[in-house]
C-alpha positions as CSV (number, residue, x, y, z in Angstrom):
1,M,0.0,-0.2,-0.1
2,L,2.9,2.7,1.1
3,D,4.7,1.5,-2.4
4,S,1.5,2.9,-4.4
5,A,1.1,6.1,-2.7
6,T,5.0,6.7,-2.8
7,S,4.6,5.8,-6.8
8,A,1.8,8.1,-6.9
9,V,3.8,10.8,-5.2
10,T,6.8,10.9,-7.6
11,V,4.7,10.4,-10.6
12,D,5.8,14.2,-11.5
13,P,9.8,14.2,-11.2
14,D,9.8,18.1,-11.1
15,A,6.9,18.4,-8.3
16,E,9.6,18.5,-5.7
17,L,11.4,21.1,-7.4
18,A,8.2,23.2,-7.7
19,E,7.3,22.8,-4.0
20,R,11.0,23.9,-3.4
21,F,10.7,26.9,-5.5
22,R,7.7,28.0,-3.9
23,S,9.1,27.6,-0.6
24,G,11.5,30.3,-1.2
25,E,14.6,28.0,-2.9
26,R,15.0,30.4,-6.5
27,A,17.5,27.5,-7.4
28,A,14.7,25.0,-7.6
29,F,13.6,26.8,-11.1
30,D,16.5,27.0,-12.5
31,Q,17.0,23.0,-12.3
32,I,13.4,23.2,-14.0
33,V,14.7,25.1,-16.8
34,R,17.3,23.6,-17.2
35,R,15.4,20.0,-17.5
36,H,12.7,21.5,-20.0
37,Q,14.3,24.3,-21.6
38,Q,15.4,22.2,-24.9
39,G,11.9,20.3,-25.1
40,V,10.1,24.0,-25.0
41,W,12.5,25.4,-27.3
42,H,11.9,22.1,-30.0
43,L,8.0,22.5,-29.6
44,V,7.9,26.4,-29.9
45,R,10.3,26.2,-32.9
46,R,8.0,23.8,-34.6
47,Y,5.4,26.8,-34.2
48,V,7.5,30.0,-35.1
49,G,10.2,28.4,-37.4
50,R,12.9,30.7,-36.7
51,E,15.8,29.4,-34.1
52,A,16.1,33.4,-32.9
53,D,12.0,33.8,-32.6
54,A,12.2,30.5,-31.0
55,S,14.5,31.1,-28.5
56,D,12.8,34.6,-27.8
57,V,9.6,32.8,-27.3
58,T,11.1,30.2,-25.2
59,Q,12.6,32.8,-22.7
60,Q,9.2,34.3,-22.7
61,T,7.5,30.7,-21.8
62,F,9.9,30.7,-18.8
63,V,9.5,34.4,-17.3
64,R,5.7,33.6,-17.2
65,A,6.6,30.2,-16.0
66,F,8.8,32.1,-13.5
67,R,6.1,34.4,-12.4
68,G,3.2,31.8,-12.4
69,L,5.0,28.7,-10.5
70,A,4.1,30.2,-7.2
71,G,0.4,29.4,-8.0
72,F,1.0,26.4,-9.9
73,R,-1.5,23.7,-7.9
74,G,-0.1,20.6,-9.4
75,A,-3.3,19.2,-11.4
76,A,-0.6,18.5,-14.0
77,S,2.9,17.9,-14.6
78,V,5.1,20.7,-14.3
79,R,6.3,19.8,-17.9
80,S,2.8,19.6,-18.8
81,W,1.9,23.1,-17.6
82,L,5.3,24.6,-19.1
83,Y,4.5,23.1,-22.6
84,R,1.0,24.6,-22.3
85,I,2.4,28.1,-21.5
86,A,4.9,27.4,-24.6
87,I,1.8,26.7,-26.9
88,N,0.2,29.8,-25.6
89,C,3.4,31.9,-25.9
90,A,4.0,30.7,-29.5
91,L,0.5,30.9,-30.4
92,S,0.4,34.7,-29.1
93,W,3.6,35.1,-31.2
94,L,2.3,34.0,-34.4
95,R,-0.7,36.2,-33.9
96,D,1.3,39.1,-33.3
97,H,3.7,38.4,-35.9
98,R,1.5,37.2,-38.8
99,R,1.9,39.9,-41.4
100,E,5.6,39.3,-41.4
101,E,6.9,36.6,-44.2
102,P,6.8,33.1,-43.5
103,T,10.0,31.5,-43.7
104,E,10.6,27.6,-44.4
105,L,12.1,25.8,-41.7
106,A,15.2,24.4,-42.0
107,D,15.2,20.2,-42.3
108,D,16.3,19.7,-39.0
109,A,13.6,22.2,-37.2
110,L,11.2,19.0,-36.5
111,T,14.0,16.4,-35.3
112,V,15.3,16.0,-32.1
113,A,18.3,14.2,-30.7
114,S,16.6,11.0,-31.2
115,P,18.3,9.1,-33.9
116,V,15.2,7.2,-35.0
117,L,13.4,10.3,-35.9
118,A,17.1,11.9,-37.2
119,Q,16.7,9.1,-39.6
120,L,13.0,8.9,-40.2
121,M,12.9,12.9,-41.0
122,G,16.6,12.8,-43.1
123,G,16.7,13.0,-46.8
124,Q,13.7,13.3,-49.4
125,E,11.6,10.9,-47.6
126,G,11.7,13.5,-44.3
127,A,11.1,16.3,-46.5
128,R,7.8,14.6,-47.8
129,L,7.1,13.8,-44.4
130,R,7.2,17.3,-43.2
131,A,5.7,18.7,-45.9
132,A,2.7,16.0,-45.5
133,I,2.6,17.1,-41.5
134,V,1.8,20.4,-42.8
135,K,-1.2,19.8,-44.6
136,L,-2.9,18.1,-41.3
137,P,-5.5,19.7,-39.6
138,P,-4.1,21.8,-36.4
139,K,-5.8,19.4,-34.0
140,Q,-4.2,16.2,-35.6
141,K,-0.6,18.0,-36.2
142,L,-0.6,19.2,-32.6
143,V,-1.4,15.8,-31.4
144,L,1.3,14.4,-33.7
145,E,3.8,16.4,-33.1
146,L,3.4,16.3,-29.3
147,R,3.2,12.3,-29.1
148,V,6.1,11.8,-31.6
149,F,8.4,14.5,-31.4
150,D,8.2,15.8,-28.2
151,D,7.2,12.0,-26.7
152,L,4.3,12.6,-24.6
153,S,2.2,10.5,-23.3
154,F,-1.3,10.8,-24.4
155,K,-2.4,12.0,-21.2
156,E,0.1,14.9,-21.2
157,V,-0.9,15.6,-24.9
158,A,-4.5,15.2,-24.1
159,E,-4.0,18.0,-21.4
160,L,-1.8,20.1,-23.7
161,A,-4.4,20.3,-26.5
162,D,-7.2,21.0,-24.5
163,C,-9.1,17.7,-25.1
164,S,-9.6,14.1,-23.4
165,E,-7.4,11.5,-23.3
166,N,-9.4,9.6,-26.0
167,T,-9.8,12.3,-28.3
168,A,-6.3,12.6,-28.3
169,K,-5.6,8.8,-29.5
170,V,-8.4,9.4,-31.9
171,N,-7.0,12.5,-33.2
172,F,-3.4,11.0,-33.1
173,H,-4.9,7.5,-35.3
174,Y,-6.3,9.9,-37.8
175,A,-3.4,12.0,-38.0
176,V,-1.4,9.0,-38.9
177,K,-4.2,7.6,-41.2
178,R,-4.2,11.1,-42.8
179,L,-0.6,10.6,-43.9
180,R,-0.6,7.7,-45.2
181,E,-2.9,8.9,-47.6
182,I,-1.1,12.2,-48.2
183,L,2.1,9.8,-48.6
184,G,0.4,7.4,-50.9
185,D,1.5,4.9,-48.4
186,R,-2.0,2.8,-48.0
187,D,0.1,-0.7,-47.7
188,A,1.6,0.1,-44.8
189,R,-1.5,-0.7,-42.4
């Protein structure tokens, strides 16, 4: 019985850091930033396109998180909470900069350190896949990217996409199905 209670408490590895920060230890926030800066940056980069803009929006995300962490209740994991702030910051940035000329993402913009993803997204096939992902409906695109590129659970994806876990799974299913149609790969079932 104690083990299940202990494991329920340790589900969010950042909960202790958040609590330490709320207790006045500012260095705890620095640890949260170090743990999640790269993931937040990659998430934001997929929205805003340019590296410099992604860096600015990432910084804005952590400034908002710093200001809001005292009120963080722990209903979601710290990572999910940060990603939600990042998505909101990126969407605000896009709204504020929509009149600017759109830029193409670099070939490696959607990849992360994972060698499997790097192989999948590389070359001509990777370019076709990136172009196909752009054609997905927004909710399907968001769910697919969070699940595949950010390696989030469906529960975390649902929190960030503001939908139920089942809806996130359905959107993921239809995103994969739609990608197969776009890429002409119907035999991959």
